[in-house]
PyMOL Python script that loads the backbone (N, CA, C, O; Angstrom):
from pymol import cmd

cmd.read_pdbstr("""\
ATOM      1  N   MET A   1      28.114  30.798  45.187  1.00  0.00           N
ATOM      2  CA  MET A   1      29.645  31.328  45.263  1.00  0.00           C
ATOM      3  C   MET A   1      29.477  32.683  46.387  1.00  0.00           C
ATOM      4  O   MET A   1      28.591  33.506  46.617  1.00  0.00           O
ATOM      5  N   LYS A   2      30.707  32.429  46.870  1.00  0.00           N
ATOM      6  CA  LYS A   2      31.055  33.659  48.041  1.00  0.00           C
ATOM      7  C   LYS A   2      32.212  34.769  47.731  1.00  0.00           C
ATOM      8  O   LYS A   2      33.429  34.592  47.675  1.00  0.00           O
ATOM      9  N   VAL A   3      31.835  35.370  47.638  1.00  0.00           N
ATOM     10  CA  VAL A   3      32.858  36.808  47.044  1.00  0.00           C
ATOM     11  C   VAL A   3      33.915  37.137  48.261  1.00  0.00           C
ATOM     12  O   VAL A   3      33.442  37.896  49.107  1.00  0.00           O
ATOM     13  N   LYS A   4      35.173  36.728  48.480  1.00  0.00           N
ATOM     14  CA  LYS A   4      36.151  37.055  49.560  1.00  0.00           C
ATOM     15  C   LYS A   4      36.814  37.991  49.436  1.00  0.00           C
ATOM     16  O   LYS A   4      37.254  38.459  50.486  1.00  0.00           O
ATOM     17  N   SER A   5      37.135  38.583  48.328  1.00  0.00           N
ATOM     18  CA  SER A   5      37.627  40.005  48.521  1.00  0.00           C
ATOM     19  C   SER A   5      37.668  40.839  47.119  1.00  0.00           C
ATOM     20  O   SER A   5      38.213  40.220  46.205  1.00  0.00           O
ATOM     21  N   ILE A   6      37.260  41.936  46.848  1.00  0.00           N
ATOM     22  CA  ILE A   6      37.713  42.953  45.818  1.00  0.00           C
ATOM     23  C   ILE A   6      39.356  44.233  45.644  1.00  0.00           C
ATOM     24  O   ILE A   6      39.874  45.026  46.430  1.00  0.00           O
ATOM     25  N   LYS A   7      39.615  43.879  44.421  1.00  0.00           N
ATOM     26  CA  LYS A   7      40.649  44.832  44.927  1.00  0.00           C
ATOM     27  C   LYS A   7      40.945  45.748  43.238  1.00  0.00           C
ATOM     28  O   LYS A   7      40.578  45.256  42.172  1.00  0.00           O
ATOM     29  N   GLU A   8      41.318  46.457  43.294  1.00  0.00           N
ATOM     30  CA  GLU A   8      41.470  47.230  41.932  1.00  0.00           C
ATOM     31  C   GLU A   8      42.842  47.010  41.308  1.00  0.00           C
ATOM     32  O   GLU A   8      43.903  47.050  41.932  1.00  0.00           O
ATOM     33  N   VAL A   9      42.720  46.803  40.172  1.00  0.00           N
ATOM     34  CA  VAL A   9      44.241  46.185  39.601  1.00  0.00           C
ATOM     35  C   VAL A   9      44.955  47.407  38.333  1.00  0.00           C
ATOM     36  O   VAL A   9      44.307  48.402  38.008  1.00  0.00           O
ATOM     37  N   LYS A  10      45.988  47.179  37.896  1.00  0.00           N
ATOM     38  CA  LYS A  10      46.240  48.109  37.187  1.00  0.00           C
ATOM     39  C   LYS A  10      46.306  47.553  35.430  1.00  0.00           C
ATOM     40  O   LYS A  10      46.193  46.361  35.146  1.00  0.00           O
ATOM     41  N   PRO A  11      46.459  48.391  34.619  1.00  0.00           N
ATOM     42  CA  PRO A  11      46.437  49.520  34.432  1.00  0.00           C
ATOM     43  C   PRO A  11      45.350  50.483  33.890  1.00  0.00           C
ATOM     44  O   PRO A  11      45.377  51.627  33.437  1.00  0.00           O
ATOM     45  N   ARG A  12      44.417  49.596  34.107  1.00  0.00           N
ATOM     46  CA  ARG A  12      42.993  50.651  34.469  1.00  0.00           C
ATOM     47  C   ARG A  12      42.006  49.916  35.584  1.00  0.00           C
ATOM     48  O   ARG A  12      42.348  48.905  36.197  1.00  0.00           O
ATOM     49  N   LYS A  13      40.485  50.711  35.779  1.00  0.00           N
ATOM     50  CA  LYS A  13      40.184  50.411  36.554  1.00  0.00           C
ATOM     51  C   LYS A  13      39.253  49.302  36.322  1.00  0.00           C
ATOM     52  O   LYS A  13      38.060  49.401  36.035  1.00  0.00           O
ATOM     53  N   VAL A  14      39.933  48.249  36.479  1.00  0.00           N
ATOM     54  CA  VAL A  14      38.903  46.702  36.525  1.00  0.00           C
ATOM     55  C   VAL A  14      39.288  46.130  37.839  1.00  0.00           C
ATOM     56  O   VAL A  14      40.407  46.341  38.306  1.00  0.00           O
ATOM     57  N   TYR A  15      38.246  45.293  38.554  1.00  0.00           N
ATOM     58  CA  TYR A  15      38.456  44.484  39.521  1.00  0.00           C
ATOM     59  C   TYR A  15      38.563  43.146  39.690  1.00  0.00           C
ATOM     60  O   TYR A  15      37.551  42.449  39.764  1.00  0.00           O
ATOM     61  N   ALA A  16      39.446  42.779  39.749  1.00  0.00           N
ATOM     62  CA  ALA A  16      39.726  41.382  40.186  1.00  0.00           C
ATOM     63  C   ALA A  16      39.123  41.208  41.326  1.00  0.00           C
ATOM     64  O   ALA A  16      39.455  41.846  42.325  1.00  0.00           O
ATOM     65  N   ILE A  17      37.731  39.926  41.322  1.00  0.00           N
ATOM     66  CA  ILE A  17      36.896  39.693  42.197  1.00  0.00           C
ATOM     67  C   ILE A  17      37.537  37.887  42.797  1.00  0.00           C
ATOM     68  O   ILE A  17      37.661  36.899  42.073  1.00  0.00           O
ATOM     69  N   LYS A  18      37.769  37.962  43.973  1.00  0.00           N
ATOM     70  CA  LYS A  18      38.122  36.495  44.170  1.00  0.00           C
ATOM     71  C   LYS A  18      37.162  36.070  45.091  1.00  0.00           C
ATOM     72  O   LYS A  18      36.772  36.536  46.162  1.00  0.00           O
ATOM     73  N   THR A  19      36.756  34.709  44.192  1.00  0.00           N
ATOM     74  CA  THR A  19      35.888  33.920  45.140  1.00  0.00           C
ATOM     75  C   THR A  19      35.899  32.375  45.345  1.00  0.00           C
ATOM     76  O   THR A  19      36.782  31.588  45.003  1.00  0.00           O
ATOM     77  N   THR A  20      34.997  32.176  45.831  1.00  0.00           N
ATOM     78  CA  THR A  20      35.511  30.511  46.302  1.00  0.00           C
ATOM     79  C   THR A  20      34.969  29.648  45.253  1.00  0.00           C
ATOM     80  O   THR A  20      34.408  28.617  45.625  1.00  0.00           O
ATOM     81  N   SER A  21      35.054  29.932  43.848  1.00  0.00           N
ATOM     82  CA  SER A  21      34.880  29.616  42.363  1.00  0.00           C
ATOM     83  C   SER A  21      35.607  30.403  41.345  1.00  0.00           C
ATOM     84  O   SER A  21      36.242  31.400  41.691  1.00  0.00           O
ATOM     85  N   ASN A  22      35.566  30.092  40.344  1.00  0.00           N
ATOM     86  CA  ASN A  22      36.303  30.813  39.259  1.00  0.00           C
ATOM     87  C   ASN A  22      36.040  32.207  39.163  1.00  0.00           C
ATOM     88  O   ASN A  22      35.240  32.609  40.008  1.00  0.00           O
ATOM     89  N   THR A  23      36.449  32.991  38.439  1.00  0.00           N
ATOM     90  CA  THR A  23      36.177  34.430  38.251  1.00  0.00           C
ATOM     91  C   THR A  23      36.800  34.276  36.640  1.00  0.00           C
ATOM     92  O   THR A  23      37.698  33.499  36.316  1.00  0.00           O
ATOM     93  N   PHE A  24      35.912  35.442  35.522  1.00  0.00           N
ATOM     94  CA  PHE A  24      35.633  35.935  34.202  1.00  0.00           C
ATOM     95  C   PHE A  24      36.332  36.976  34.618  1.00  0.00           C
ATOM     96  O   PHE A  24      35.863  37.567  35.591  1.00  0.00           O
ATOM     97  N   ILE A  25      37.234  37.340  34.204  1.00  0.00           N
ATOM     98  CA  ILE A  25      37.698  39.032  33.846  1.00  0.00           C
ATOM     99  C   ILE A  25      38.628  39.282  32.141  1.00  0.00           C
ATOM    100  O   ILE A  25      39.598  38.740  31.611  1.00  0.00           O
ATOM    101  N   ALA A  26      37.476  40.624  31.681  1.00  0.00           N
ATOM    102  CA  ALA A  26      38.002  40.644  30.517  1.00  0.00           C
ATOM    103  C   ALA A  26      37.867  42.128  30.145  1.00  0.00           C
ATOM    104  O   ALA A  26      36.740  42.618  30.075  1.00  0.00           O
ATOM    105  N   ASP A  27      39.153  42.997  29.860  1.00  0.00           N
ATOM    106  CA  ASP A  27      38.368  44.489  29.581  1.00  0.00           C
ATOM    107  C   ASP A  27      37.712  45.197  29.528  1.00  0.00           C
ATOM    108  O   ASP A  27      37.219  45.812  28.582  1.00  0.00           O
ATOM    109  N   GLY A  28      37.434  45.274  31.884  1.00  0.00           N
ATOM    110  CA  GLY A  28      36.843  45.646  32.488  1.00  0.00           C
ATOM    111  C   GLY A  28      35.184  44.686  32.610  1.00  0.00           C
ATOM    112  O   GLY A  28      34.158  45.040  33.192  1.00  0.00           O
ATOM    113  N   LEU A  29      35.347  43.913  32.134  1.00  0.00           N
ATOM    114  CA  LEU A  29      34.319  42.830  32.768  1.00  0.00           C
ATOM    115  C   LEU A  29      34.639  42.040  33.469  1.00  0.00           C
ATOM    116  O   LEU A  29      35.506  41.285  33.029  1.00  0.00           O
ATOM    117  N   ALA A  30      34.213  41.824  34.678  1.00  0.00           N
ATOM    118  CA  ALA A  30      34.054  40.914  35.802  1.00  0.00           C
ATOM    119  C   ALA A  30      32.488  40.054  35.539  1.00  0.00           C
ATOM    120  O   ALA A  30      31.510  40.800  35.593  1.00  0.00           O
ATOM    121  N   HIS A  31      32.289  39.031  35.350  1.00  0.00           N
ATOM    122  CA  HIS A  31      31.496  38.557  35.025  1.00  0.00           C
ATOM    123  C   HIS A  31      31.649  36.683  35.824  1.00  0.00           C
ATOM    124  O   HIS A  31      32.423  35.889  35.289  1.00  0.00           O
ATOM    125  N   HIS A  32      30.898  36.301  36.951  1.00  0.00           N
ATOM    126  CA  HIS A  32      31.367  35.171  37.715  1.00  0.00           C
ATOM    127  C   HIS A  32      30.835  34.256  36.294  1.00  0.00           C
ATOM    128  O   HIS A  32      30.016  34.569  35.430  1.00  0.00           O
ATOM    129  N   ASN A  33      31.717  32.934  36.469  1.00  0.00           N
ATOM    130  CA  ASN A  33      31.027  32.006  35.488  1.00  0.00           C
ATOM    131  C   ASN A  33      31.448  30.358  37.006  1.00  0.00           C
ATOM    132  O   ASN A  33      32.422  30.042  37.690  1.00  0.00           O
ATOM    133  N   CYS A  34      30.055  29.840  36.813  1.00  0.00           N
ATOM    134  CA  CYS A  34      29.988  29.335  38.065  1.00  0.00           C
ATOM    135  C   CYS A  34      30.161  27.558  37.489  1.00  0.00           C
ATOM    136  O   CYS A  34      29.870  27.362  36.309  1.00  0.00           O
ATOM    137  N   ILE A  35      30.476  26.731  38.063  1.00  0.00           N
ATOM    138  CA  ILE A  35      29.969  25.050  37.839  1.00  0.00           C
ATOM    139  C   ILE A  35      29.071  24.490  36.759  1.00  0.00           C
ATOM    140  O   ILE A  35      29.171  23.701  35.820  1.00  0.00           O
ATOM    141  N   GLY A  36      27.891  25.468  37.476  1.00  0.00           N
ATOM    142  CA  GLY A  36      26.824  24.286  36.866  1.00  0.00           C
ATOM    143  C   GLY A  36      26.839  25.002  35.316  1.00  0.00           C
ATOM    144  O   GLY A  36      26.706  24.280  34.328  1.00  0.00           O
ATOM    145  N   CYS A  37      27.014  26.503  35.178  1.00  0.00           N
ATOM    146  CA  CYS A  37      26.853  26.878  33.841  1.00  0.00           C
ATOM    147  C   CYS A  37      28.204  26.406  32.620  1.00  0.00           C
ATOM    148  O   CYS A  37      28.269  26.385  31.391  1.00  0.00           O
ATOM    149  N   ASN A  38      29.029  26.115  33.600  1.00  0.00           N
ATOM    150  CA  ASN A  38      30.171  25.646  32.481  1.00  0.00           C
ATOM    151  C   ASN A  38      30.501  24.390  32.437  1.00  0.00           C
ATOM    152  O   ASN A  38      31.182  23.937  31.516  1.00  0.00           O
ATOM    153  N   MET A  39      30.083  23.712  33.374  1.00  0.00           N
ATOM    154  CA  MET A  39      30.165  22.104  33.054  1.00  0.00           C
ATOM    155  C   MET A  39      29.026  21.475  32.866  1.00  0.00           C
ATOM    156  O   MET A  39      28.960  20.990  31.737  1.00  0.00           O
ATOM    157  N   TYR A  40      27.828  21.235  33.721  1.00  0.00           N
ATOM    158  CA  TYR A  40      27.000  20.474  33.237  1.00  0.00           C
ATOM    159  C   TYR A  40      25.893  21.232  32.542  1.00  0.00           C
ATOM    160  O   TYR A  40      24.873  20.642  32.185  1.00  0.00           O
ATOM    161  N   LYS A  41      26.108  22.804  32.298  1.00  0.00           N
ATOM    162  CA  LYS A  41      24.988  23.382  30.779  1.00  0.00           C
ATOM    163  C   LYS A  41      25.915  23.834  29.840  1.00  0.00           C
ATOM    164  O   LYS A  41      25.679  24.812  29.131  1.00  0.00           O
ATOM    165  N   GLN A  42      26.979  23.178  29.781  1.00  0.00           N
ATOM    166  CA  GLN A  42      28.108  23.311  28.533  1.00  0.00           C
ATOM    167  C   GLN A  42      28.061  24.366  28.371  1.00  0.00           C
ATOM    168  O   GLN A  42      27.732  24.535  27.197  1.00  0.00           O
ATOM    169  N   GLY A  43      28.229  25.510  28.984  1.00  0.00           N
ATOM    170  CA  GLY A  43      28.135  26.732  29.267  1.00  0.00           C
ATOM    171  C   GLY A  43      27.162  27.425  28.738  1.00  0.00           C
ATOM    172  O   GLY A  43      26.828  28.442  29.346  1.00  0.00           O
ATOM    173  N   GLU A  44      26.625  27.160  27.791  1.00  0.00           N
ATOM    174  CA  GLU A  44      25.387  28.059  27.872  1.00  0.00           C
ATOM    175  C   GLU A  44      26.057  29.424  26.640  1.00  0.00           C
ATOM    176  O   GLU A  44      25.733  30.611  26.610  1.00  0.00           O
ATOM    177  N   GLN A  45      26.681  28.961  26.082  1.00  0.00           N
ATOM    178  CA  GLN A  45      27.247  30.203  25.166  1.00  0.00           C
ATOM    179  C   GLN A  45      26.537  31.250  24.360  1.00  0.00           C
ATOM    180  O   GLN A  45      27.020  32.382  24.331  1.00  0.00           O
ATOM    181  N   TYR A  46      25.397  30.969  23.682  1.00  0.00           N
ATOM    182  CA  TYR A  46      24.302  31.949  22.828  1.00  0.00           C
ATOM    183  C   TYR A  46      23.718  33.000  24.434  1.00  0.00           C
ATOM    184  O   TYR A  46      23.542  34.210  24.572  1.00  0.00           O
ATOM    185  N   LEU A  47      23.539  31.613  25.583  1.00  0.00           N
ATOM    186  CA  LEU A  47      22.538  32.585  26.468  1.00  0.00           C
ATOM    187  C   LEU A  47      23.573  33.628  27.252  1.00  0.00           C
ATOM    188  O   LEU A  47      23.146  34.747  27.535  1.00  0.00           O
ATOM    189  N   TYR A  48      24.545  33.362  27.500  1.00  0.00           N
ATOM    190  CA  TYR A  48      25.940  33.877  27.814  1.00  0.00           C
ATOM    191  C   TYR A  48      26.294  35.167  27.464  1.00  0.00           C
ATOM    192  O   TYR A  48      26.460  36.138  28.202  1.00  0.00           O
ATOM    193  N   ALA A  49      26.422  35.053  25.900  1.00  0.00           N
ATOM    194  CA  ALA A  49      27.128  36.588  24.893  1.00  0.00           C
ATOM    195  C   ALA A  49      25.167  37.394  25.288  1.00  0.00           C
ATOM    196  O   ALA A  49      24.973  38.580  25.551  1.00  0.00           O
ATOM    197  N   LYS A  50      24.331  36.575  25.220  1.00  0.00           N
ATOM    198  CA  LYS A  50      23.088  37.797  25.276  1.00  0.00           C
ATOM    199  C   LYS A  50      23.566  38.384  26.209  1.00  0.00           C
ATOM    200  O   LYS A  50      24.191  39.425  26.006  1.00  0.00           O
ATOM    201  N   ASN A  51      23.388  37.831  27.594  1.00  0.00           N
ATOM    202  CA  ASN A  51      23.125  38.491  28.789  1.00  0.00           C
ATOM    203  C   ASN A  51      24.377  39.365  28.424  1.00  0.00           C
ATOM    204  O   ASN A  51      24.074  40.557  28.463  1.00  0.00           O
ATOM    205  N   LEU A  52      25.657  39.155  28.090  1.00  0.00           N
ATOM    206  CA  LEU A  52      26.805  40.337  28.147  1.00  0.00           C
ATOM    207  C   LEU A  52      26.278  41.125  27.658  1.00  0.00           C
ATOM    208  O   LEU A  52      26.248  42.222  28.216  1.00  0.00           O
ATOM    209  N   ASP A  53      25.705  40.963  26.554  1.00  0.00           N
ATOM    210  CA  ASP A  53      25.237  42.403  25.852  1.00  0.00           C
ATOM    211  C   ASP A  53      24.189  42.940  26.796  1.00  0.00           C
ATOM    212  O   ASP A  53      24.350  44.150  26.955  1.00  0.00           O
ATOM    213  N   ALA A  54      23.029  42.383  27.570  1.00  0.00           N
ATOM    214  CA  ALA A  54      22.150  42.984  28.062  1.00  0.00           C
ATOM    215  C   ALA A  54      22.964  43.961  28.792  1.00  0.00           C
ATOM    216  O   ALA A  54      22.809  45.124  28.421  1.00  0.00           O
ATOM    217  N   LYS A  55      23.985  43.710  29.960  1.00  0.00           N
ATOM    218  CA  LYS A  55      24.783  43.754  31.149  1.00  0.00           C
ATOM    219  C   LYS A  55      25.752  45.346  30.668  1.00  0.00           C
ATOM    220  O   LYS A  55      25.735  46.446  31.222  1.00  0.00           O
ATOM    221  N   TYR A  56      26.467  44.913  29.535  1.00  0.00           N
ATOM    222  CA  TYR A  56      27.641  45.652  29.627  1.00  0.00           C
ATOM    223  C   TYR A  56      27.153  46.714  27.955  1.00  0.00           C
ATOM    224  O   TYR A  56      27.646  47.832  27.809  1.00  0.00           O
ATOM    225  N   GLY A  57      26.249  46.165  26.962  1.00  0.00           N
ATOM    226  CA  GLY A  57      26.102  47.146  26.013  1.00  0.00           C
ATOM    227  C   GLY A  57      26.137  46.268  24.751  1.00  0.00           C
ATOM    228  O   GLY A  57      26.985  45.393  24.582  1.00  0.00           O
ATOM    229  N   GLU A  58      25.036  46.597  23.767  1.00  0.00           N
ATOM    230  CA  GLU A  58      25.355  45.368  22.474  1.00  0.00           C
ATOM    231  C   GLU A  58      26.188  45.479  21.970  1.00  0.00           C
ATOM    232  O   GLU A  58      26.805  46.529  22.146  1.00  0.00           O
ATOM    233  N   GLY A  59      26.506  44.881  21.416  1.00  0.00           N
ATOM    234  CA  GLY A  59      27.818  44.153  20.629  1.00  0.00           C
ATOM    235  C   GLY A  59      29.391  43.732  21.441  1.00  0.00           C
ATOM    236  O   GLY A  59      30.511  43.532  20.972  1.00  0.00           O
ATOM    237  N   THR A  60      28.882  43.714  22.794  1.00  0.00           N
ATOM    238  CA  THR A  60      30.036  43.233  23.516  1.00  0.00           C
ATOM    239  C   THR A  60      30.597  41.917  23.437  1.00  0.00           C
ATOM    240  O   THR A  60      31.771  41.593  23.617  1.00  0.00           O
ATOM    241  N   ALA A  61      29.503  41.118  23.113  1.00  0.00           N
ATOM    242  CA  ALA A  61      29.964  39.550  23.013  1.00  0.00           C
ATOM    243  C   ALA A  61      30.406  39.655  21.766  1.00  0.00           C
ATOM    244  O   ALA A  61      31.421  38.961  21.707  1.00  0.00           O
ATOM    245  N   ASP A  62      30.113  40.333  20.352  1.00  0.00           N
ATOM    246  CA  ASP A  62      30.997  40.344  19.183  1.00  0.00           C
ATOM    247  C   ASP A  62      32.603  40.687  18.892  1.00  0.00           C
ATOM    248  O   ASP A  62      33.459  40.152  18.187  1.00  0.00           O
ATOM    249  N   ALA A  63      32.588  42.046  19.938  1.00  0.00           N
ATOM    250  CA  ALA A  63      33.816  42.572  20.358  1.00  0.00           C
ATOM    251  C   ALA A  63      34.770  41.404  21.276  1.00  0.00           C
ATOM    252  O   ALA A  63      35.904  41.236  20.828  1.00  0.00           O
ATOM    253  N   LEU A  64      34.439  40.683  22.381  1.00  0.00           N
ATOM    254  CA  LEU A  64      35.205  39.750  22.693  1.00  0.00           C
ATOM    255  C   LEU A  64      35.191  38.670  21.524  1.00  0.00           C
ATOM    256  O   LEU A  64      36.389  38.662  21.243  1.00  0.00           O
ATOM    257  N   MET A  65      34.668  37.872  20.776  1.00  0.00           N
ATOM    258  CA  MET A  65      34.560  37.332  19.756  1.00  0.00           C
ATOM    259  C   MET A  65      35.601  37.328  18.742  1.00  0.00           C
ATOM    260  O   MET A  65      36.374  36.414  18.455  1.00  0.00           O
ATOM    261  N   ALA A  66      35.491  38.585  18.205  1.00  0.00           N
ATOM    262  CA  ALA A  66      36.610  39.538  17.109  1.00  0.00           C
ATOM    263  C   ALA A  66      38.040  39.368  18.161  1.00  0.00           C
ATOM    264  O   ALA A  66      39.039  39.248  17.451  1.00  0.00           O
ATOM    265  N   LYS A  67      38.381  39.330  19.676  1.00  0.00           N
ATOM    266  CA  LYS A  67      39.283  39.692  19.819  1.00  0.00           C
ATOM    267  C   LYS A  67      40.105  38.188  20.561  1.00  0.00           C
ATOM    268  O   LYS A  67      41.051  38.223  21.348  1.00  0.00           O
ATOM    269  N   ARG A  68      39.449  37.010  20.057  1.00  0.00           N
ATOM    270  CA  ARG A  68      39.606  35.377  20.558  1.00  0.00           C
ATOM    271  C   ARG A  68      40.987  35.269  20.041  1.00  0.00           C
ATOM    272  O   ARG A  68      41.852  34.605  20.613  1.00  0.00           O
ATOM    273  N   HIS A  69      41.221  36.080  18.710  1.00  0.00           N
ATOM    274  CA  HIS A  69      42.736  35.032  18.123  1.00  0.00           C
ATOM    275  C   HIS A  69      43.658  36.308  18.433  1.00  0.00           C
ATOM    276  O   HIS A  69      44.817  36.258  18.022  1.00  0.00           O
ATOM    277  N   ASP A  70      43.262  37.357  19.074  1.00  0.00           N
ATOM    278  CA  ASP A  70      44.456  37.857  18.947  1.00  0.00           C
ATOM    279  C   ASP A  70      45.354  37.460  20.131  1.00  0.00           C
ATOM    280  O   ASP A  70      44.992  36.761  21.077  1.00  0.00           O
ATOM    281  N   THR A  71      46.695  38.051  19.936  1.00  0.00           N
ATOM    282  CA  THR A  71      48.222  37.538  20.856  1.00  0.00           C
ATOM    283  C   THR A  71      48.830  38.828  21.417  1.00  0.00           C
ATOM    284  O   THR A  71      48.707  39.988  21.022  1.00  0.00           O
ATOM    285  N   HIS A  72      49.355  38.436  22.200  1.00  0.00           N
ATOM    286  CA  HIS A  72      50.555  40.046  22.751  1.00  0.00           C
ATOM    287  C   HIS A  72      51.798  38.952  23.197  1.00  0.00           C
ATOM    288  O   HIS A  72      51.659  37.892  23.807  1.00  0.00           O
ATOM    289  N   LYS A  73      52.983  39.538  22.714  1.00  0.00           N
ATOM    290  CA  LYS A  73      54.140  38.987  23.039  1.00  0.00           C
ATOM    291  C   LYS A  73      54.511  39.867  24.039  1.00  0.00           C
ATOM    292  O   LYS A  73      54.454  41.053  23.714  1.00  0.00           O
ATOM    293  N   PHE A  74      54.824  39.655  25.004  1.00  0.00           N
ATOM    294  CA  PHE A  74      55.031  40.006  26.520  1.00  0.00           C
ATOM    295  C   PHE A  74      56.587  40.488  26.147  1.00  0.00           C
ATOM    296  O   PHE A  74      57.407  39.912  25.432  1.00  0.00           O
ATOM    297  N   THR A  75      56.691  41.580  26.784  1.00  0.00           N
ATOM    298  CA  THR A  75      58.648  42.275  26.586  1.00  0.00           C
ATOM    299  C   THR A  75      59.056  41.896  27.754  1.00  0.00           C
ATOM    300  O   THR A  75      58.129  41.426  28.414  1.00  0.00           O
ATOM    301  N   ILE A  76      60.126  41.903  28.323  1.00  0.00           N
ATOM    302  CA  ILE A  76      60.958  41.751  29.732  1.00  0.00           C
ATOM    303  C   ILE A  76      60.424  42.358  30.723  1.00  0.00           C
ATOM    304  O   ILE A  76      60.210  41.704  31.745  1.00  0.00           O
ATOM    305  N   PRO A  77      60.005  44.045  30.658  1.00  0.00           N
ATOM    306  CA  PRO A  77      60.061  44.547  31.674  1.00  0.00           C
ATOM    307  C   PRO A  77      58.031  43.647  31.836  1.00  0.00           C
ATOM    308  O   PRO A  77      57.708  42.954  32.801  1.00  0.00           O
ATOM    309  N   GLU A  78      57.266  43.908  30.873  1.00  0.00           N
ATOM    310  CA  GLU A  78      56.001  42.949  31.482  1.00  0.00           C
ATOM    311  C   GLU A  78      56.091  42.167  32.092  1.00  0.00           C
ATOM    312  O   GLU A  78      55.597  42.123  33.219  1.00  0.00           O
ATOM    313  N   LEU A  79      57.045  40.875  31.330  1.00  0.00           N
ATOM    314  CA  LEU A  79      56.963  39.630  32.372  1.00  0.00           C
ATOM    315  C   LEU A  79      57.843  40.022  33.596  1.00  0.00           C
ATOM    316  O   LEU A  79      57.649  39.249  34.533  1.00  0.00           O
ATOM    317  N   GLU A  80      58.850  41.100  33.888  1.00  0.00           N
ATOM    318  CA  GLU A  80      59.486  41.163  35.484  1.00  0.00           C
ATOM    319  C   GLU A  80      58.312  41.583  36.208  1.00  0.00           C
ATOM    320  O   GLU A  80      58.240  41.173  37.366  1.00  0.00           O
ATOM    321  N   GLU A  81      57.211  42.439  35.703  1.00  0.00           N
ATOM    322  CA  GLU A  81      56.138  43.018  36.468  1.00  0.00           C
ATOM    323  C   GLU A  81      55.063  42.493  37.096  1.00  0.00           C
ATOM    324  O   GLU A  81      54.401  42.957  38.024  1.00  0.00           O
ATOM    325  N   ILE A  82      54.910  41.051  36.250  1.00  0.00           N
ATOM    326  CA  ILE A  82      54.294  39.919  36.646  1.00  0.00           C
ATOM    327  C   ILE A  82      54.605  39.500  37.626  1.00  0.00           C
ATOM    328  O   ILE A  82      53.819  39.493  38.573  1.00  0.00           O
ATOM    329  N   ILE A  83      56.165  38.893  37.745  1.00  0.00           N
ATOM    330  CA  ILE A  83      57.190  38.163  38.626  1.00  0.00           C
ATOM    331  C   ILE A  83      56.739  38.809  39.481  1.00  0.00           C
ATOM    332  O   ILE A  83      56.066  38.211  40.321  1.00  0.00           O
ATOM    333  N   GLN A  84      56.879  39.929  39.582  1.00  0.00           N
ATOM    334  CA  GLN A  84      56.851  41.030  41.103  1.00  0.00           C
ATOM    335  C   GLN A  84      55.625  40.908  41.837  1.00  0.00           C
ATOM    336  O   GLN A  84      55.486  40.812  43.056  1.00  0.00           O
ATOM    337  N   ASP A  85      54.532  40.928  40.705  1.00  0.00           N
ATOM    338  CA  ASP A  85      53.125  41.254  41.163  1.00  0.00           C
ATOM    339  C   ASP A  85      52.957  39.971  41.771  1.00  0.00           C
ATOM    340  O   ASP A  85      52.538  40.062  42.925  1.00  0.00           O
ATOM    341  N   ALA A  86      53.206  38.468  41.247  1.00  0.00           N
ATOM    342  CA  ALA A  86      52.694  37.535  41.774  1.00  0.00           C
ATOM    343  C   ALA A  86      53.528  37.347  42.858  1.00  0.00           C
ATOM    344  O   ALA A  86      53.000  36.714  43.773  1.00  0.00           O
ATOM    345  N   THR A  87      55.173  37.858  43.117  1.00  0.00           N
ATOM    346  CA  THR A  87      55.753  37.531  44.069  1.00  0.00           C
ATOM    347  C   THR A  87      54.808  37.949  45.555  1.00  0.00           C
ATOM    348  O   THR A  87      54.423  37.155  46.413  1.00  0.00           O
ATOM    349  N   VAL A  88      54.585  39.558  45.512  1.00  0.00           N
ATOM    350  CA  VAL A  88      53.795  40.040  46.369  1.00  0.00           C
ATOM    351  C   VAL A  88      52.646  39.183  47.152  1.00  0.00           C
ATOM    352  O   VAL A  88      52.398  38.928  48.330  1.00  0.00           O
ATOM    353  N   GLN A  89      51.917  38.783  45.527  1.00  0.00           N
ATOM    354  CA  GLN A  89      50.237  38.141  45.896  1.00  0.00           C
ATOM    355  C   GLN A  89      50.716  36.698  46.601  1.00  0.00           C
ATOM    356  O   GLN A  89      50.104  36.135  47.509  1.00  0.00           O
ATOM    357  N   ILE A  90      51.890  36.255  46.006  1.00  0.00           N
ATOM    358  CA  ILE A  90      52.333  35.201  47.021  1.00  0.00           C
ATOM    359  C   ILE A  90      52.491  35.195  48.050  1.00  0.00           C
ATOM    360  O   ILE A  90      51.972  34.295  48.710  1.00  0.00           O
ATOM    361  N   GLN A  91      53.409  36.355  48.782  1.00  0.00           N
ATOM    362  CA  GLN A  91      53.585  36.380  50.174  1.00  0.00           C
ATOM    363  C   GLN A  91      52.488  37.118  50.974  1.00  0.00           C
ATOM    364  O   GLN A  91      52.666  37.205  52.189  1.00  0.00           O
ATOM    365  N   TRP A  92      51.607  37.546  50.547  1.00  0.00           N
ATOM    366  CA  TRP A  92      49.871  38.033  51.571  1.00  0.00           C
ATOM    367  C   TRP A  92      49.853  36.558  51.470  1.00  0.00           C
ATOM    368  O   TRP A  92      50.344  35.991  52.445  1.00  0.00           O
ATOM    369  N   TYR A  93      49.460  35.896  50.642  1.00  0.00           N
ATOM    370  CA  TYR A  93      48.600  34.532  50.797  1.00  0.00           C
ATOM    371  C   TYR A  93      49.040  33.830  51.874  1.00  0.00           C
ATOM    372  O   TYR A  93      48.274  33.457  52.763  1.00  0.00           O
ATOM    373  N   GLN A  94      50.766  33.517  51.870  1.00  0.00           N
ATOM    374  CA  GLN A  94      51.235  32.985  52.620  1.00  0.00           C
ATOM    375  C   GLN A  94      50.940  33.460  54.315  1.00  0.00           C
ATOM    376  O   GLN A  94      50.848  32.713  55.289  1.00  0.00           O
ATOM    377  N   SER A  95      50.824  35.130  54.256  1.00  0.00           N
ATOM    378  CA  SER A  95      50.681  35.212  55.451  1.00  0.00           C
ATOM    379  C   SER A  95      49.381  35.307  56.073  1.00  0.00           C
ATOM    380  O   SER A  95      49.187  35.455  57.280  1.00  0.00           O
ATOM    381  N   HIS A  96      48.567  35.218  55.236  1.00  0.00           N
ATOM    382  CA  HIS A  96      47.184  35.113  55.730  1.00  0.00           C
ATOM    383  C   HIS A  96      46.557  34.068  55.746  1.00  0.00           C
ATOM    384  O   HIS A  96      45.345  34.035  55.534  1.00  0.00           O
ATOM    385  N   GLN A  97      47.339  32.935  56.024  1.00  0.00           N
ATOM    386  CA  GLN A  97      46.475  31.678  55.977  1.00  0.00           C
ATOM    387  C   GLN A  97      46.032  30.918  57.172  1.00  0.00           C
ATOM    388  O   GLN A  97      45.335  29.913  57.042  1.00  0.00           O
TER     389      GLN A  97
END
""", "prot")
cmd.dss("prot")
cmd.show_as("cartoon", "prot")
cmd.util.cbc("prot")
cmd.orient("prot")
């Protein structure tokens, strides 16, 4: 994995890491998931959870597990903000090809 860029994202200080492969971001956690771990080793969920707790504090994996079924109904302003952010991001990528 090679980090290409890092930027601060709203509403709180969370960093979106753009890499050559996929990135996992949840509630301030940024942790890379590679194809080897996710595909070839079937995610190794137990080891991943233990490492999350070691890195971010005891109970982090349990807290994420408790939120797995939480839903959020987006409001019109939230959706408009997402569209605006995506439009800006697309324009940036188009101008930096």
